[in-house]
N, CA, C and O of each residue as an XYZ file, in Angstrom:
672
protein
N       3.707    -28.681     18.750
C       2.565    -28.057     17.432
C       2.862    -28.856     16.219
O       4.064    -29.009     16.000
N       2.134    -29.333     15.482
C       2.878    -30.318     14.166
C       3.304    -29.931     13.338
O       2.882    -28.862     12.898
N       4.127    -30.464     12.849
C       5.073    -29.791     11.632
C       4.460    -28.602     10.536
O       5.008    -27.590     10.098
N       3.048    -29.184     10.278
C       2.713    -28.748      9.145
C       2.332    -27.485      9.585
O       2.500    -26.615      8.730
N       1.849    -27.085     10.698
C       2.009    -25.427     11.315
C       2.743    -24.854     11.315
O       2.616    -23.651     11.085
N       4.226    -25.588     11.651
C       5.344    -25.033     12.036
C       5.470    -24.407     10.150
O       5.706    -23.231      9.874
N       5.259    -25.464      9.140
C       5.791    -25.471      8.210
C       4.795    -23.644      7.642
O       5.279    -22.674      7.058
N       3.842    -23.790      7.975
C       2.530    -22.481      7.809
C       3.109    -21.871      8.084
O       3.926    -21.922      7.164
N       3.616    -20.845      9.033
C       4.002    -20.003     10.056
C       5.331    -19.478      9.664
O       5.759    -18.418     10.121
N       6.068    -20.299      8.720
C       7.314    -20.371      8.329
C       7.142    -20.011      7.039
O       7.859    -19.128      6.568
N       6.129    -20.662      6.243
C       6.132    -20.020      4.848
C       5.434    -18.431      4.807
O       5.688    -17.536      4.001
N       4.606    -18.410      5.798
C       3.481    -17.185      5.698
C       4.238    -15.918      5.880
O       3.990    -14.864      5.294
N       5.488    -16.184      7.023
C       5.858    -15.002      7.350
C       6.929    -14.700      6.671
O       7.133    -13.499      6.494
N       7.796    -15.576      6.170
C       8.674    -15.268      4.891
C       8.415    -14.653      3.982
O       9.087    -13.750      3.483
N       6.904    -15.262      3.481
C       6.230    -14.333      2.261
C       5.867    -13.155      2.542
O       5.892    -12.340      1.620
N       5.626    -12.914      3.275
C       5.389    -11.324      3.899
C       6.034    -10.848      4.252
O       5.565     -9.777      4.636
N       7.392    -10.949      4.496
C       8.625    -10.481      4.639
C       9.340     -9.904      3.310
O       9.910     -8.822      3.164
N       9.132    -10.977      2.361
C       9.883    -10.704      0.731
C       9.028     -9.805      0.366
O       9.613     -8.759      0.084
N       7.762     -9.735      0.228
C       6.823     -8.664     -0.155
C       7.005     -7.481     -0.018
O       7.292     -6.613     -0.841
N       6.720     -7.421      1.762
C       7.163     -6.408      2.662
C       8.507     -5.645      2.393
O       8.658     -4.447      2.632
N       9.339     -6.364      1.939
C      11.069     -5.642      1.467
C      10.845     -4.910      0.331
O      11.212     -3.766      0.062
N       9.941     -6.016     -0.566
C      10.252     -5.310     -1.947
C       9.133     -3.794     -1.986
O       9.319     -2.808     -2.698
N       7.951     -4.008     -0.976
C       6.949     -3.499     -1.224
C       7.567     -2.051     -0.506
O       7.046     -0.950     -0.681
N       8.667     -2.272      0.251
C       8.928     -0.729      0.861
C      10.242     -0.002     -0.106
O      11.010      0.797      0.430
N      10.364     -0.333     -1.375
C      11.338      0.393     -2.415
C      10.311      1.017     -3.195
O      10.678      1.651     -4.184
N       9.035      0.949     -2.915
C       8.279      1.625     -3.525
C       7.972      2.867     -3.464
O       7.235      3.330     -4.335
N       8.538      3.803     -2.274
C       8.595      4.974     -1.845
C       9.444      5.540     -2.502
O       9.586      6.763     -2.535
N      10.245      4.567     -3.226
C      11.357      5.145     -4.290
C      10.549      6.123     -5.319
O      10.393      7.334     -5.475
N      10.043      4.666     -6.054
C       8.847      4.643     -7.443
C       8.410      5.986     -7.087
O       9.001      6.817     -7.775
N       7.534      6.531     -6.209
C       6.524      7.664     -6.056
C       7.887      8.706     -6.208
O       7.911      9.666     -6.977
N       8.837      8.363     -5.444
C       9.364      9.648     -5.572
C       9.755     10.289     -6.669
O       9.596     11.506     -6.754
N      10.354      9.525     -7.717
C      10.771      9.251     -9.513
C       9.506     10.175     -9.984
O       9.563     11.322    -10.426
N       8.229      9.282     -9.748
C       7.531      9.536    -10.086
C       6.974     11.033    -10.083
O       6.198     11.451    -10.942
N       7.506     11.867     -8.910
C       6.764     13.053     -8.466
C       7.625     14.030     -8.869
O       7.280     15.132     -9.295
N       9.169     13.487     -8.690
C      10.195     14.325     -9.755
C       9.741     14.007    -10.993
O       9.674     15.009    -11.705
N       9.486     13.251    -11.398
C       9.434     13.280    -13.096
C       8.039     14.721    -13.353
O       8.044     15.565    -14.249
N       6.996     14.556    -12.231
C       6.093     15.363    -12.773
C       6.384     16.377    -12.181
O       5.335     17.018    -12.133
N       7.695     17.316    -11.357
C       7.592     18.356    -11.524
C       8.818     18.572    -12.577
O       8.862     19.747    -12.942
N       9.530     17.992    -12.991
C      10.357     18.343    -14.039
C       9.737     19.233    -15.298
O      10.043     20.321    -15.788
N       8.672     18.196    -15.594
C       7.369     17.963    -16.765
C       7.284     19.736    -16.374
O       7.880     20.644    -16.955
N       6.207     19.850    -15.038
C       5.796     20.786    -15.016
C       6.375     22.090    -15.008
O       5.777     23.166    -15.024
N       7.661     21.867    -14.980
C       8.581     23.096    -15.169
C       8.731     23.176    -16.567
O       8.890     24.344    -16.923
N       8.738     22.502    -17.329
C       9.453     22.545    -18.553
C       7.963     22.952    -19.819
O       7.948     23.081    -21.043
N       6.820     23.049    -18.694
C       5.650     23.340    -19.335
C       4.961     22.338    -20.366
O       4.118     22.680    -21.196
N       5.580     20.712    -20.138
C       4.769     19.907    -20.750
C       4.422     19.063    -19.716
O       4.878     17.922    -19.778
N       3.691     19.368    -18.740
C       2.857     18.594    -17.750
C       2.746     16.959    -17.958
O       1.728     16.735    -18.613
N       3.339     15.927    -17.676
C       2.883     14.838    -17.853
C       0.978     14.002    -17.191
O       1.117     13.349    -16.156
N      -0.082     14.039    -17.585
C      -0.927     13.936    -17.063
C      -1.314     12.664    -16.075
O      -2.447     12.725    -15.596
N      -0.658     11.736    -15.784
C      -0.690     10.517    -15.495
C       0.126      9.941    -14.023
O       0.128      8.936    -13.312
N       0.953     11.606    -14.116
C       1.566     11.427    -12.658
C       1.188     11.292    -11.204
O       1.735     10.552    -10.386
N      -0.044     12.290    -10.950
C      -0.542     12.215     -9.941
C      -1.327     10.677     -9.714
O      -1.001      9.943     -8.781
N      -2.083     10.418    -10.410
C      -2.671      9.247    -10.185
C      -1.861      7.775    -10.168
O      -2.057      6.820     -9.416
N      -1.037      7.897    -11.082
C       0.161      6.792    -10.847
C       0.644      6.948     -9.770
O       0.723      5.801     -9.329
N       1.076      7.696     -8.946
C       2.045      8.282     -7.623
C       0.677      7.677     -6.494
O       1.155      7.170     -5.479
N      -0.273      7.669     -6.517
C      -1.763      7.745     -5.725
C      -1.839      6.041     -5.625
O      -1.971      5.402     -4.581
N      -1.693      5.373     -7.283
C      -1.642      3.711     -7.135
C      -0.715      3.284     -6.634
O      -0.864      2.239     -6.001
N       0.768      3.970     -6.709
C       1.690      3.452     -6.308
C       1.892      3.188     -4.855
O       2.500      2.288     -4.276
N       1.018      4.523     -4.291
C       0.977      4.630     -2.919
C       0.259      3.615     -2.244
O       0.645      3.055     -1.218
N      -0.747      3.406     -2.820
C      -1.603      1.816     -2.697
C      -1.145      0.733     -2.358
O      -1.510      0.010     -1.431
N      -0.194      0.559     -3.221
C       0.800     -0.785     -2.841
C       1.707     -0.306     -1.804
O       1.702     -1.003     -0.789
N       2.414      0.612     -1.797
C       3.296      0.494     -1.020
C       2.785      0.408      0.342
O       3.544      0.013      1.227
N       1.314      0.808      0.668
C       0.974      1.076      1.809
C      -0.045     -0.187      2.390
O      -0.278     -0.341      3.589
N      -0.591     -1.040      1.322
C      -1.263     -2.334      0.989
C      -0.250     -3.670      1.603
O      -0.226     -4.461      2.546
N       0.624     -3.275      0.239
C       1.630     -4.340      0.528
C       2.197     -4.767      1.864
O       2.167     -5.787      2.553
N       2.914     -3.134      1.965
C       3.496     -3.417      3.560
C       2.950     -4.028      5.044
O       3.418     -4.575      6.043
N       1.448     -3.493      4.435
C       0.713     -3.784      5.653
C       1.078     -5.433      6.710
O       1.160     -5.415      7.938
N       1.221     -6.533      5.962
C       1.201     -7.276      6.210
C       2.505     -8.089      6.768
O       2.655     -9.077      7.488
N       3.279     -7.283      6.155
C       4.518     -7.146      7.110
C       5.045     -6.648      8.016
O       6.077     -7.094      8.519
N       4.306     -5.398      8.488
C       4.008     -4.815      9.604
C       2.777     -5.593     10.974
O       2.840     -5.592     12.204
N       1.898     -6.096     10.131
C       1.197     -7.049     11.345
C       2.121     -8.244     11.645
O       2.262     -8.701     12.780
N       2.827     -8.783     10.396
C       3.778     -9.612     11.281
C       4.909     -9.417     11.895
O       5.566    -10.433     12.120
N       5.508     -8.004     12.371
C       6.873     -7.254     13.092
C       5.337     -6.600     14.019
O       5.186     -5.382     13.925
N       4.698     -7.065     14.522
C       3.867     -6.464     15.358
C       3.870     -4.931     15.652
O       3.527     -4.382     16.699
N       4.443     -4.219     14.226
C       4.344     -3.338     14.659
C       3.497     -1.812     14.478
O       3.706     -0.667     14.076
N       2.707     -2.423     14.906
C       1.061     -1.848     13.972
C       0.929     -0.888     15.922
O       1.493     -0.980     17.012
N      -0.235     -0.028     15.245
C      -0.478      0.585     16.643
C      -1.381     -0.239     17.256
O      -2.329     -0.877     16.796
N      -0.733     -0.077     18.899
C      -1.960     -0.916     19.691
C      -1.986      0.082     20.960
O      -1.008      0.739     21.318
N      -3.483      0.101     21.703
C      -3.696      0.384     22.466
C      -3.583     -0.450     24.018
O      -4.307     -1.153     24.724
N      -2.268      0.088     24.039
C      -2.395     -1.208     25.330
C      -2.100     -0.645     27.091
O      -0.949     -0.533     27.514
N      -3.236     -0.361     27.894
C      -3.380      0.266     28.659
C      -3.221     -0.868     30.241
O      -2.977     -0.528     31.399
N      -3.539     -2.599     29.518
C      -3.029     -2.793     30.430
C      -2.366     -4.316     29.511
O      -1.753     -5.165     30.158
N      -2.543     -4.455     28.298
C      -1.432     -5.313     27.604
C      -0.184     -5.151     27.661
O       0.342     -6.208     27.316
N       0.623     -4.334     27.932
C       1.906     -3.972     28.337
C       2.270     -4.738     29.680
O       3.373     -5.231     29.914
N       1.107     -4.762     30.572
C       1.480     -5.013     31.867
C       1.301     -6.853     32.014
O       1.166     -7.463     33.075
N       1.336     -7.293     30.995
C       0.491     -9.059     30.750
C       2.327     -9.367     30.626
O       3.189     -8.620     30.163
N       2.472    -10.789     31.252
C       3.760    -10.942     30.731
C       3.487    -12.180     29.064
O       2.334    -12.482     28.758
N       4.268    -12.525     28.519
C       4.463    -13.112     27.158
C       2.996    -13.743     26.889
O       2.090    -13.376     26.140
N       3.098    -14.734     27.705
C       1.972    -15.787     27.629
C       0.833    -15.065     28.009
O      -0.219    -15.368     27.445
N       0.826    -14.321     28.708
C      -0.778    -13.184     29.213
C      -1.332    -12.773     27.920
O      -2.497    -12.951     27.564
N      -0.048    -11.998     26.996
C      -0.299    -11.139     25.826
C      -0.871    -11.996     24.632
O      -1.366    -11.583     23.583
N      -0.646    -13.512     25.128
C      -0.442    -14.486     23.918
C      -2.092    -15.108     24.111
O      -2.755    -15.420     23.122
N      -2.569    -15.218     25.369
C      -3.496    -15.285     25.641
C      -4.851    -14.513     25.285
O      -5.947    -14.948     24.934
N      -4.355    -13.125     25.516
C      -4.946    -11.835     25.182
C      -5.106    -12.205     23.269
O      -6.226    -12.411     22.801
N      -4.121    -12.229     22.565
C      -4.232    -11.604     21.254
C      -4.874    -13.277     20.472
O      -5.199    -13.257     19.285
N      -5.002    -14.849     21.439
C      -5.834    -15.563     20.964
C      -7.115    -15.066     20.997
O      -7.734    -15.394     19.985
N      -7.733    -14.420     21.747
C      -8.902    -14.199     21.280
C      -9.462    -12.664     20.421
O     -10.624    -12.416     20.100
N      -8.161    -11.732     20.177
C      -8.531    -10.538     19.764
C      -8.192    -11.001     17.857
O      -8.438    -10.378     16.824
N      -7.712    -11.996     18.040
C      -6.985    -11.882     16.316
C      -8.279    -12.462     15.952
O      -8.586    -12.080     14.822
N      -9.225    -13.297     16.510
C     -10.276    -13.911     15.829
C     -11.303    -12.366     15.244
O     -11.890    -12.354     14.162
N     -11.310    -11.301     16.141
C     -11.964     -9.907     15.308
C     -11.191     -9.345     14.299
O     -11.811     -8.810     13.380
N      -9.631     -9.347     14.252
C      -8.920     -8.820     13.556
C      -9.086    -10.099     12.115
O      -9.142     -9.612     10.986
N      -9.146    -11.444     12.230
C      -9.758    -12.155     11.327
C     -11.387    -11.986     10.234
O     -11.760    -11.863      9.067
N     -11.932    -12.102     11.767
C     -13.251    -11.529     11.290
C     -13.368    -10.433     10.222
O     -13.998    -10.730      9.207
N     -12.828     -9.172     10.324
C     -12.800     -7.759      9.809
C     -12.320     -8.467      8.676
O     -13.180     -8.514      7.797
N     -10.933     -9.211      8.288
C     -10.048     -9.070      7.175
C     -11.128     -9.700      6.268
O     -11.570     -9.155      5.257
N     -11.552    -11.059      6.798
C     -12.380    -11.835      5.973
C     -13.105    -10.984      5.320
O     -12.858    -11.030      4.115
N     -14.341     -9.797      5.768
C     -15.157     -9.558      5.512
C     -14.458     -8.196      4.075
O     -14.910     -8.062      2.938
N     -13.289     -7.416      4.719
C     -12.338     -6.601      3.877
C     -11.873     -7.403      2.754
O     -11.408     -6.692      1.862
N     -11.844     -8.742      2.486
C     -11.237     -9.251      1.419
C     -12.766     -9.710      0.643
O     -13.055     -9.266     -0.468
N     -13.449    -10.421      1.219
C     -14.937    -10.653      0.280
C     -15.409     -9.118     -0.454
O     -15.587     -9.157     -1.671
N     -15.583     -7.977      0.152
C     -15.200     -6.608     -0.398
C     -14.698     -6.568     -1.607
O     -15.335     -6.355     -2.639
N     -13.128     -6.844     -1.473
C     -12.067     -5.923     -2.139
C     -12.252     -7.220     -3.197
O     -12.104     -6.938     -4.386
N     -12.537     -8.500     -2.889
C     -12.674     -9.389     -4.625
C     -13.694     -9.345     -5.191
O     -13.663     -9.849     -6.314
N     -14.983     -8.778     -4.747
C     -16.106     -8.314     -5.077
C     -15.885     -7.223     -5.877
O     -16.450     -7.066     -6.959
N     -15.015     -6.389     -5.354
C     -14.911     -5.256     -6.052
C     -13.795     -5.345     -7.158
O     -13.768     -4.715     -8.216
N     -13.014     -6.126     -6.760
C     -11.872     -6.508     -8.537
C     -12.588     -7.678     -9.494
O     -12.307     -7.936    -10.664
N     -13.460     -8.220     -8.763
C     -13.995     -8.807    -10.024
C     -15.263     -7.926    -10.668
O     -15.728     -8.243    -11.763
N     -15.617     -7.163    -10.152
C     -16.510     -6.033    -10.932
C     -15.919     -5.011    -11.713
O     -16.507     -4.189    -12.416
N     -14.369     -5.171    -11.475
C     -13.632     -4.000    -12.172
C     -13.671     -4.479    -13.168
O     -14.140     -3.969    -14.186
N     -13.189     -5.545    -13.063
C     -12.415     -7.150    -14.730
C     -13.998     -6.999    -14.937
O     -14.292     -7.163    -13.753
N     -14.564     -6.911    -15.226
C     -16.143     -7.554    -15.942
C     -16.281     -6.292    -16.979
O     -16.201     -6.200    -18.204
N     -16.514     -5.404    -15.968
C     -16.950     -3.701    -16.315
C     -15.293     -3.117    -17.009
O     -15.650     -2.117    -17.632
N     -14.922     -3.145    -17.056
C     -13.447     -2.734    -17.088
C     -13.502     -1.594    -16.901
O     -13.133     -0.673    -17.631
N     -14.011     -1.572    -15.817
C     -13.919     -0.028    -14.664
C     -12.752      1.121    -14.883
O     -11.710      0.552    -14.559
N     -12.417      2.588    -15.315
C     -11.541      3.150    -15.273
C     -12.081      4.227    -14.443
O     -13.225      4.618    -14.212
N     -10.765      4.633    -14.016
C     -10.941      6.419    -13.652
C     -11.209      7.397    -14.166
O     -10.656      7.891    -15.148
N     -12.439      7.956    -13.332
C     -12.838      9.027    -14.356
C     -11.651     10.563    -14.594
O     -11.668     11.685    -14.088
N     -11.145     10.203    -15.142
C     -10.258     11.483    -15.390
C      -9.682     11.704    -16.755
O     -10.116     10.979    -17.651
N      -8.914     12.456    -17.003
C      -8.531     12.928    -18.009
C      -7.474     11.267    -18.996
O      -7.722     10.864    -20.133
N      -6.581     10.805    -18.204
C      -5.810      9.867    -18.058
C      -6.356      8.309    -18.411
O      -5.708      7.455    -19.017
N      -7.726      8.169    -17.868
C      -8.787      7.222    -17.865
C      -7.570      5.796    -17.674
O      -7.234      5.114    -18.642
N      -6.989      5.534    -16.104
C      -6.493      4.408    -16.014
C      -7.650      3.506    -15.703
O      -8.663      3.819    -15.076
N      -7.264      1.969    -16.397
C      -8.185      0.986    -15.700
C      -7.165      0.732    -14.197
O      -5.993      0.753    -13.819
N      -9.045      0.407    -13.548
C      -8.729      0.136    -11.774
C      -8.286     -1.010    -10.864
O      -8.088     -1.247     -9.673
N      -8.232     -1.627    -12.136
C      -8.390     -3.638    -11.885
C      -6.627     -3.386    -11.179
O      -6.239     -3.329    -10.012
N      -6.290     -3.338    -11.777
C      -4.757     -3.359    -11.043
C      -4.671     -3.089     -9.548
O      -4.503     -3.958     -8.693
N      -4.848     -1.364     -9.263
C      -4.922     -1.341     -8.159
C      -5.799     -1.899     -6.787
O      -5.562     -1.764     -5.587
N      -7.054     -2.668     -7.599
C      -8.167     -3.115     -6.715
C      -7.769     -4.126     -6.372
O      -8.084     -4.465     -5.232
N      -6.665     -5.318     -7.417
C      -6.238     -6.736     -7.399
C      -4.984     -6.688     -6.067
O      -4.692     -7.540     -5.228
N      -4.446     -5.326     -6.316
C      -3.425     -4.920     -5.142
C      -4.004     -5.342     -3.977
O      -3.603     -6.275     -3.281
N      -5.345     -4.352     -3.691
C      -5.638     -4.710     -2.337
C      -6.238     -6.159     -1.906
O      -6.049     -6.811     -0.879
N      -7.094     -6.454     -3.150
C      -7.507     -8.022     -2.730
C      -6.390     -8.671     -2.012
O      -6.489     -9.292     -0.954
N      -4.800     -8.361     -3.030
C      -4.129     -9.830     -2.409
C      -3.583     -9.121     -1.112
O      -2.853     -9.901     -0.501
N      -3.688     -8.010     -0.552
C      -3.213     -7.344      0.440
C      -3.751     -7.987      1.548
O      -3.208     -8.627      2.448
N      -5.030     -7.679      1.307
C      -6.131     -8.573      2.766
C      -6.032    -10.204      2.479
O      -6.467    -10.925      3.377
N      -5.630    -10.676      1.596
C      -4.979    -12.305      1.517
C      -4.116    -12.470      2.453
O      -4.185    -13.129      3.491
N      -3.088    -11.666      1.916
C      -1.874    -11.953      3.187
C      -2.460    -11.519      4.452
O      -2.930    -12.289      5.289
N      -2.425    -10.649      4.519
C      -2.765    -10.300      5.958
C      -3.727    -11.331      7.000
O      -3.601    -11.724      8.160
N      -4.602    -11.502      6.063
C      -5.666    -12.984      6.819
C      -4.708    -14.421      7.202
O      -4.722    -15.040      8.266
N      -3.938    -14.699      6.035
C      -2.683    -15.754      6.029
C      -2.066    -15.323      6.978
O      -1.823    -16.237      7.766
N      -1.495    -13.891      7.460
C      -0.515    -13.393      8.859
C      -1.531    -13.937      9.588
O      -1.445    -15.130      9.881
N      -2.766    -13.105     10.045
C      -3.103    -13.310     11.477
C      -3.232    -14.740     11.598
O      -2.884    -15.177     12.695
N      -3.735    -15.767     10.570
C      -3.533    -17.217     10.972
C      -2.348    -17.254     11.542
O      -2.293    -17.451     12.756
N      -1.553    -17.132     11.034
C      -0.056    -17.486     11.400
C      -0.316    -16.693     12.765
O      -0.160    -17.468     13.708
N      -0.590    -15.670     13.095
C      -0.429    -15.182     14.482
C      -1.155    -15.867     15.430
O      -0.716    -15.810     16.578
N      -2.241    -16.554     15.216
C      -2.874    -17.289     16.098
C      -2.200    -18.227     16.764
O      -2.138    -18.447     17.973
N      -1.364    -19.115     15.243
C      -1.093    -20.300     15.298
C       0.013    -19.945     16.537
O       0.034    -20.619     17.567
N       0.931    -18.800     16.306
C       1.987    -18.748     17.119
C       1.824    -18.500     18.484
O       2.350    -18.921     19.515
N       0.922    -17.676     18.193
C       0.531    -17.354     19.811
C      -0.189    -18.715     20.248
O       0.215    -18.675     21.411
N      -0.985    -19.948     20.200
C      -1.292    -20.872     20.628
C      -0.277    -21.664     21.355
O      -0.266    -22.122     22.498
N       0.752    -21.707     20.173
C       1.739    -22.185     20.418
C       2.361    -21.488     21.923
O       2.513    -22.242     22.884
N       2.637    -20.293     22.020
C       3.196    -19.653     22.986
C       2.306    -19.723     24.274
O       2.990    -19.725     25.297
N       0.998    -19.779     24.475
C       0.056    -20.595     25.683
C       0.565    -22.085     25.703
O       0.903    -22.399     26.843
N       0.719    -23.083     24.793
C       1.039    -23.705     25.488
C       2.416    -24.006     25.692
O       2.579    -25.223     25.605
N       3.362    -23.456     25.904
C       4.446    -23.262     26.469
C       5.610    -23.228     25.546
O       6.732    -23.374     26.031
N       5.412    -22.987     23.803
C       6.089    -23.693     22.794
C       6.045    -22.431     22.389
O       5.035    -21.728     22.428
N       7.556    -21.963     21.829
C       7.935    -21.186     20.473
C       8.020    -21.644     19.491
O       8.770    -22.609     19.349
N       7.212    -21.083     18.315
C       7.914    -21.436     16.978
C       8.397    -20.263     16.237
O       8.973    -20.407     15.159
């Protein structure tokens, strides 16, 4: 494999691992927000921002962790026949199926980018009493889809190397 492709795979894998490891700690942020919400409700001075902030943080936790999950092959897989293949057979199958994933992620990225641009241009806000701007959470979703698409390309390169008898 060309060294540029190997460098790409290592860069994307490293980037998604770092982003995923940071995102995994967002669960503690969610717990802190919910604890704060419980305490303020108990003291009869509820904060109106806590539920939405916990939801936005959950979106970040889920979406920014998704590329790392994809990288680690920890996603749910329907493998009636796949598990019976050897590593090379699995890589051949993955070369074909990753194109479906990239097609899907491309459309999702396009929609997320369009939605984020609209949200910024229109100063879109959540229709609640707190009325937070929606562009930050939409930007996180857009970045997440971009990272997943980069990871899918990395998976394709890795699988092609496996089919050719080389491991990256």
